[in-house]
Residue, then its C-alpha position, 0 to 999 in steps of 0.5 A: m493489538l489489544v487496547h484498553g482505553e489509550t493503553i496498548v496491552r499486547r501486540a501479536q503478529g502472524a503470517g500474510a493474510n491477504p484473502t485474494v492470495v491465500g483464500v478467505d478461509a486461510a486468511a481468516d485462520v491467520i486473523l483469528r489466531v492473531i486476534r486470540e494471541a493478542c487477547g491473551a487471557e481475555t475471553s471473547n465476551d471481554i472484547a468490545a470491538i474488533y476492526v480487521g484491516a486486511a489487504g484484499a478486503g476492499s472487496p465487499g464480498v470478501a469483507r462479508e465472508l471474513e466478517t461472518i467468520v470473525r463474528a462467529a468466533f466473537p459473537s459479543s463484539a462489534i465487528r468491522i472488516g476493512d482493508d489496509v488502506e483505510i487503517a493507513l489513513r486513520a493511523a496518520i489522520p485520526n479523523g475528518p477529511g484526509i488522503v493517503i497514498i500508498a506505494g509499496t509493491g502496488s499502489i493505491a490512494l484513498a480519500s475521506d471527504a467531509r461526510g466520511h465517504l471514502h473515494r479510491a483510485g488505483g489498487f488494480g494490481y500489476l496487470l491493470g495498474d499499480e502505477g508508480s509502485a515498486a512493481w511498476i518501477g521494476f517493470e519499467a526498468i525491465r522494459l528499458l533493458s529490452r530496448v537495450y537488447d533491441g539497440r534502441a537504448r544505451d546500456e548503462e548502470t540501470s540496465r546492467l542492474v536489471a540484467r544481473h538481477l534477472s540473470a538475463p545477459d541477453r535477449p533470449s534469457l530476458i524473455r525466459a526470465v519474464y515469461a518462462e514461469r509464473i511472474d515473480v512480482a516480488k522479485i521484480a518489485a525488489l528492483a525499485p529501491s536500487i532504481i530510486a537510489f540510482a536516481g538519487k545519485g544522478n543516473n539519467a535512466s533511473m531518474a526518468i523512471v522515478e520521475r514517471a513514477a512520481d507523476e503516476l502517484g501524483r495523479l492517483l492522489i489528485d484524482v481522489a482529492r478531486a473526487a472527495g472535494l479536497l482540491d481546494s481545502q487544507a487537506s492532510v495527505a499521508f504517505s505510506g508504503g515501503l517506497l514512501r516511508e523514507e526520504s528519497v528522490l521519489t518522495w521529494l518529487l511527489k511532495t513537490k507535485v502534491e504541494a503544487s496541486l493542493s492548497n495549504v496541504k499538510i504532508v504526514t507519514v504513516e508511522d504505525p498503520v495498526l494504530g488506524a485499526v485501533r482508532l476504527a475499533q474505538a469508533l465502533c465502541s462509541g458509535 
């Protein structure tokens, strides 16, 4: 996005650019193409500041590699590389202390304390964490189906949904679907919206999964609030990510937990995360 003052001049879009997925060089190629498209006729000398919020750039080493490449292309610009979590925070909470909880395919929470220091919880990926995320919900639903095939749980709407989704009508086919090839995390995460919808209609099995998801997301949020010293402050909390963008039984449960744990909390929704990158780039100019 190219901005002059408060005016958005031009937007541009590109392919996914997570350096931990596609590699730093490939991610940098996408990022630079999008920056140049957004700049249009502007020259590199005309760009005062560039902030890149890239998924996977929370790693300092990855951020440094990306910064080196972007700085070489725009040597006259102030450059900062961060991740997509901080821009989500600043899109909803422009400045000062605040917290963002993100639940999409994965999950992570980020808080900024009164001194501007950042505190994180989660974001370790589906193997180590991502509690409460779409992938986590999908795996919980698959575990339910495995218990059905063992005779330890009752077959019902939720388990039948998972069996259809994975083309796994029995125990051997379920094992093949999960282990035979590289795990398709996106396909597993795609179960989550239906599980949440089932919970909203009163399905007990789905509701149990969604309640646990809300508990896990609530813990992430409260942990970063504690680390940032915001438990007893009038903190603003932003909800972001595909699972939290619209009202659902999950967002209702999470809001209830947050309001019970934080004093005078104000809950907001991230409308356009790119605005966070714009604000952080403008801060580079004023700083």
